[in-house]
C-alpha positions as CSV (number, residue, x, y, z in Angstrom):
1,M,-17.9,-10.3,-13.3
2,T,-14.8,-8.4,-14.0
3,L,-11.8,-7.4,-11.5
4,T,-12.8,-3.8,-12.5
5,E,-16.8,-4.5,-11.4
6,L,-15.0,-5.8,-8.3
7,K,-12.9,-2.8,-7.8
8,Y,-15.4,-0.2,-8.4
9,I,-17.5,-1.6,-5.5
10,V,-14.7,-1.7,-3.2
11,A,-14.2,2.2,-3.8
12,V,-18.0,2.8,-3.4
13,A,-17.7,0.9,0.2
14,R,-15.1,2.5,1.0
15,E,-16.1,6.0,0.2
16,K,-19.8,5.9,0.9
17,H,-20.3,7.8,-2.4
18,F,-20.5,6.9,-6.2
19,G,-18.6,10.4,-7.2
20,R,-15.7,10.2,-5.1
21,A,-15.4,6.8,-5.6
22,A,-15.8,7.0,-9.6
23,D,-12.7,10.1,-8.5
24,A,-10.7,7.5,-6.5
25,C,-10.8,4.9,-10.1
26,Y,-10.5,7.6,-12.6
27,V,-13.2,7.1,-14.6
28,S,-16.5,9.0,-14.8
29,Q,-19.9,8.4,-12.4
30,P,-21.9,7.4,-15.0
31,T,-19.3,4.9,-16.0
32,L,-19.1,3.4,-12.4
33,S,-22.6,3.7,-11.6
34,V,-23.2,1.1,-14.8
35,A,-20.4,-1.1,-14.0
36,V,-21.9,-1.7,-10.2
37,K,-25.6,-2.2,-11.4
38,K,-24.5,-4.5,-14.2
39,L,-23.0,-6.6,-11.2
40,E,-25.8,-6.4,-8.7
41,D,-28.0,-7.4,-11.8
42,E,-25.9,-10.1,-12.3
43,L,-25.5,-11.8,-8.9
44,D,-29.1,-10.5,-8.6
45,V,-28.8,-8.7,-4.9
46,K,-28.7,-5.1,-3.9
47,I,-25.0,-4.5,-2.8
48,F,-26.0,-0.6,-2.1
49,E,-28.8,0.9,-0.3
50,R,-28.8,4.5,-2.4
51,S,-31.0,7.3,-1.2
52,A,-30.4,11.5,-1.6
53,G,-26.8,12.1,-0.7
54,D,-26.1,8.7,0.9
55,V,-24.6,5.4,0.1
56,S,-24.4,2.3,2.4
57,V,-23.8,-1.1,1.9
58,T,-26.4,-3.7,2.9
59,A,-25.4,-7.0,5.0
60,L,-25.3,-9.3,2.0
61,G,-23.2,-6.3,0.2
62,E,-20.7,-6.2,3.3
63,E,-19.8,-10.1,2.5
64,I,-19.7,-9.5,-1.2
65,V,-17.0,-6.5,-1.0
66,R,-15.0,-8.5,1.7
67,Q,-15.1,-10.9,-0.7
68,A,-14.1,-8.9,-3.7
69,Q,-11.2,-6.9,-1.7
70,S,-9.8,-11.0,-1.0
71,V,-10.2,-11.5,-4.9
72,L,-8.2,-8.2,-5.9
73,E,-5.5,-8.9,-3.2
74,Q,-5.1,-12.3,-5.0
75,A,-5.1,-11.2,-8.6
76,A,-2.4,-8.6,-7.7
77,E,-0.4,-11.1,-5.8
78,I,-0.6,-13.1,-9.5
79,K,1.0,-10.1,-10.7
80,E,3.8,-9.7,-8.1
81,I,4.6,-13.1,-8.6
82,A,5.5,-12.1,-12.4
83,K,7.5,-9.4,-11.7
84,R,9.5,-11.3,-8.8
85,G,10.4,-13.8,-11.3
86,K,11.9,-11.1,-13.3
87,D,13.6,-9.0,-10.9
88,P,12.0,-8.4,-7.4
89,L,13.2,-5.1,-7.2
90,A,12.3,-4.1,-10.5
91,G,9.3,-1.5,-10.8
92,P,8.2,1.1,-8.2
93,L,7.1,0.4,-4.8
94,T,4.2,2.0,-3.2
95,L,5.0,3.4,0.4
96,G,2.5,4.9,2.8
97,V,3.8,7.0,5.5
98,I,1.9,9.2,8.2
99,Y,2.1,12.8,8.2
100,T,4.3,13.2,11.6
101,I,6.9,11.3,9.7
102,G,7.2,11.9,6.1
103,P,8.4,15.5,6.6
104,Y,11.5,14.5,8.5
105,L,12.4,10.6,7.2
106,L,11.5,11.2,3.5
107,P,14.0,13.4,2.2
108,E,16.9,11.5,3.1
109,L,15.4,8.0,2.4
110,V,14.4,8.9,-1.0
111,R,18.0,9.8,-1.7
112,H,19.6,6.8,-0.2
113,S,16.9,4.2,-2.3
114,I,17.7,6.2,-5.0
115,A,21.6,5.6,-4.9
116,R,21.0,1.9,-3.7
117,T,17.9,1.0,-5.9
118,P,17.1,2.6,-8.8
119,Q,15.4,0.5,-10.6
120,M,12.8,0.7,-7.7
121,P,11.4,4.2,-7.7
122,L,9.7,5.0,-4.5
123,M,5.8,5.9,-5.3
124,L,5.1,8.0,-2.0
125,Q,1.5,8.4,-0.3
126,E,1.2,10.3,2.9
127,N,-2.0,9.8,4.8
128,F,-3.4,9.4,8.7
129,T,-2.8,5.8,10.0
130,V,-6.5,4.7,9.5
131,K,-6.5,5.7,5.6
132,L,-3.0,3.9,5.3
133,L,-4.0,0.4,6.9
134,E,-7.4,0.7,4.2
135,M,-4.7,1.4,1.5
136,L,-2.8,-1.2,2.4
137,R,-5.8,-4.0,2.8
138,T,-7.1,-3.1,-0.7
139,G,-3.6,-3.2,-2.3
140,E,-3.5,0.6,-3.2
141,I,0.0,0.5,-1.6
142,D,2.6,-2.1,-0.6
143,C,3.6,-1.2,2.5
144,A,3.6,1.8,4.8
145,I,5.6,3.2,8.1
146,L,3.4,3.9,10.8
147,A,3.6,4.9,14.6
148,E,2.3,1.9,16.9
149,P,-0.2,1.4,18.2
150,F,-2.6,0.5,15.3
151,P,-5.4,-2.1,15.0
152,D,-4.0,-5.4,14.7
153,T,-4.8,-6.0,10.9
154,G,-3.2,-9.3,10.3
155,L,0.0,-7.2,9.0
156,A,3.9,-7.8,9.0
157,I,5.5,-5.7,11.1
158,A,9.1,-5.0,11.2
159,P,10.2,-2.5,13.9
160,L,12.5,0.3,12.7
161,Y,13.4,2.6,15.4
162,D,12.0,4.0,18.9
163,E,11.9,8.1,18.7
164,P,11.7,10.0,21.9
165,F,9.4,13.1,22.3
166,L,11.0,16.8,23.0
167,A,8.9,19.3,24.4
168,A,8.9,22.7,22.4
169,V,8.6,25.9,24.1
170,P,8.7,29.8,23.2
171,A,12.6,30.8,23.9
172,S,11.0,33.4,25.4
173,H,9.1,31.0,28.0
174,P,10.4,30.7,31.8
175,L,10.8,26.6,30.9
176,A,12.9,27.6,28.0
177,E,16.3,27.9,30.7
178,R,15.5,24.8,31.6
179,R,17.8,21.6,30.5
180,S,14.4,19.4,30.8
181,V,11.2,19.3,31.6
182,S,8.6,16.8,33.2
183,A,5.0,15.8,31.7
184,L,3.7,17.5,35.7
185,E,5.1,20.6,34.7
186,L,3.6,20.7,31.1
187,K,-0.1,20.1,31.9
188,N,-0.3,23.6,33.4
189,E,1.0,25.3,29.8
190,T,-1.6,25.5,27.0
191,M,-1.0,22.3,25.0
192,L,-1.1,23.2,21.2
193,L,-2.1,19.8,19.5
194,L,-2.3,18.2,15.9
195,G,-6.0,17.6,14.5
196,A,-8.4,14.9,14.9
197,G,-7.4,11.8,12.7
198,H,-3.1,12.5,13.6
199,C,-2.2,9.0,15.4
200,F,0.5,11.7,17.1
201,R,-2.4,13.7,18.7
202,D,-3.1,10.6,20.6
203,H,0.3,10.5,21.6
204,V,0.7,13.4,23.0
205,L,-2.4,13.2,25.1
206,E,-1.2,9.7,26.4
207,V,1.7,11.9,27.7
208,C,-0.6,14.8,28.8
209,P,-3.9,13.1,29.9
210,E,-5.2,16.2,31.3
211,F,-5.6,18.0,28.0
212,A,-7.5,15.3,26.8
213,R,-11.0,16.7,28.6
214,F,-10.2,20.0,26.9
215,A,-9.6,18.9,23.3
216,S,-13.2,18.0,22.5
217,N,-15.2,20.9,23.8
218,A,-15.8,25.1,24.0
219,E,-14.3,25.1,27.4
220,G,-11.0,23.4,25.9
221,I,-10.4,26.4,23.6
222,R,-9.0,28.2,26.3
223,R,-6.3,25.6,27.0
224,T,-5.7,24.3,23.7
225,F,-5.6,25.0,20.3
226,E,-5.2,22.8,16.9
227,G,-3.2,22.9,14.4
228,S,-2.9,20.6,10.8
229,S,0.6,19.7,11.0
230,L,3.8,19.7,12.8
231,E,5.1,22.6,11.3
232,T,2.2,24.8,11.9
233,I,2.1,23.8,15.6
234,K,5.9,25.1,15.3
235,H,5.3,28.5,13.7
236,M,2.8,29.0,17.1
237,V,4.9,27.7,19.4
238,S,7.2,30.2,18.1
239,A,4.6,32.8,18.4
240,G,4.1,32.3,22.1
241,M,1.0,30.9,21.7
242,G,1.6,27.3,23.8
243,V,4.0,24.9,23.8
244,T,3.8,21.0,22.1
245,L,5.4,18.2,21.8
246,V,7.2,16.5,18.9
247,P,9.0,13.9,17.7
248,R,12.9,14.0,17.8
249,L,13.3,13.4,14.1
250,S,11.2,16.6,13.5
251,V,13.5,18.7,15.5
252,P,16.2,20.9,13.2
253,R,20.2,19.4,13.7
254,D,21.3,23.4,14.5
255,A,17.9,23.9,16.9
256,L,19.8,21.9,19.6
257,H,22.7,23.9,19.5
258,T,22.5,27.4,21.9
259,G,23.9,30.9,20.7
260,A,25.8,31.7,17.5
261,R,25.2,27.9,16.3
262,R,21.1,28.4,16.3
263,R,19.9,29.0,12.8
264,K,18.0,31.9,12.1
265,S,14.4,31.0,11.6
266,D,11.4,30.4,13.6
267,D,13.4,27.7,15.5
268,A,15.6,30.2,16.8
269,H,12.4,31.3,18.9
270,I,11.8,27.3,20.2
271,R,14.1,26.0,22.7
272,Y,13.7,21.7,22.6
273,L,13.6,20.0,25.8
274,P,14.0,16.4,26.7
275,V,11.2,15.1,28.7
276,V,11.9,13.5,31.8
277,E,9.6,11.5,34.4
278,T,9.3,12.5,37.8
279,D,8.7,8.1,38.8
280,G,11.9,7.4,37.2
281,S,9.9,5.7,34.2
282,A,10.9,6.1,30.7
283,P,10.3,9.0,28.8
284,P,7.8,9.2,26.3
285,M,8.7,7.8,22.5
286,R,6.8,6.0,20.0
287,R,7.8,3.2,18.3
288,V,7.8,3.6,14.4
289,V,7.6,0.7,12.0
290,L,7.1,-0.7,8.5
291,V,4.4,-2.7,8.0
292,W,2.9,-4.9,4.8
293,R,0.5,-7.0,3.6
294,R,2.1,-10.9,4.4
295,S,0.5,-11.9,1.0
296,F,3.3,-9.4,-0.3
297,T,5.5,-11.1,-2.3
298,R,8.3,-9.0,-3.2
299,Y,10.4,-9.7,0.4
300,E,13.6,-8.4,-1.4
301,A,12.2,-5.2,-2.1
302,I,10.7,-4.7,1.8
303,A,14.4,-5.8,2.7
304,A,15.5,-3.2,0.8
305,L,13.5,-0.3,1.9
306,R,14.5,-1.3,5.1
307,N,18.1,-1.1,4.7
308,A,17.7,2.4,3.1
309,I,15.7,3.3,6.2
310,Y,18.5,2.1,8.2
311,A,21.3,4.1,5.9
312,C,19.8,6.9,7.2
313,E,21.1,9.1,9.7
314,L,18.2,9.0,12.1
315,P,19.6,11.3,14.9
316,G,18.3,10.8,18.5
317,V,16.4,7.6,18.1
318,K,17.1,3.7,18.9
319,R,17.3,1.7,16.1
320,L,15.8,-1.5,16.1
321,S,16.9,-4.6,14.2
């Protein structure tokens, strides 16, 4: 039994496909298949049920895969202990970021990280929350920047900031003349949403739950449209196709100005308005946090990353300690 074989069965269990698992492990499919079969023969058990185009994990295989994940984490921890003994800031730090944070935080964060800890380059991975949590669990990434809430997986969590949402409306829209807008007013508009899998989509539906029933059936096509990224959604708003909510850091600095100070771009055709609640409750926002495995031993690296994040300007958000 080898760590490589354990890595292969974890990948197959995750991907439910031998070809995709081989791609994820950067090996050929025959190499991976032979290794998995060798492990099954050694253990004299069937870990996977194979059928045409489908792979499933047996009940006993589920236990074996869970233990394999634990072994891989412990092996990675041994390497981390050795690194920490030399210099905890030496070597790359693999950071996962969700799609609705990465484009707006990473450019400045990378600059600060290079300036502060050049010996610790950030290896970046953008993905959905559920995928990043899985990558954390299997040790593929060291830490991640996520938005709460997400399933409790026993991770260490450090709050970073609370970020308000702004309503984005076409400049020609009647609401564009307002100083603010309420969630009640937004429910009568055509709402533009991110596609399934984006946690920010869920955040928008929490603010405007009326659109949840439109987001997954044919009738809703008349009331909602979906985009693959926040920037795509903004282009749709600029074209007058509807309104949406966006996180504060995604709003260009000059877009909050009026008149000549506005940038000559698509954002010149969008007005960003604070969302206020008519009942006096707090405006909608999301909490952004840094998470990492409790077994991760490079504590100084996590601290250095947090300091680099706090060194970023982060306009319009409430920093948390």
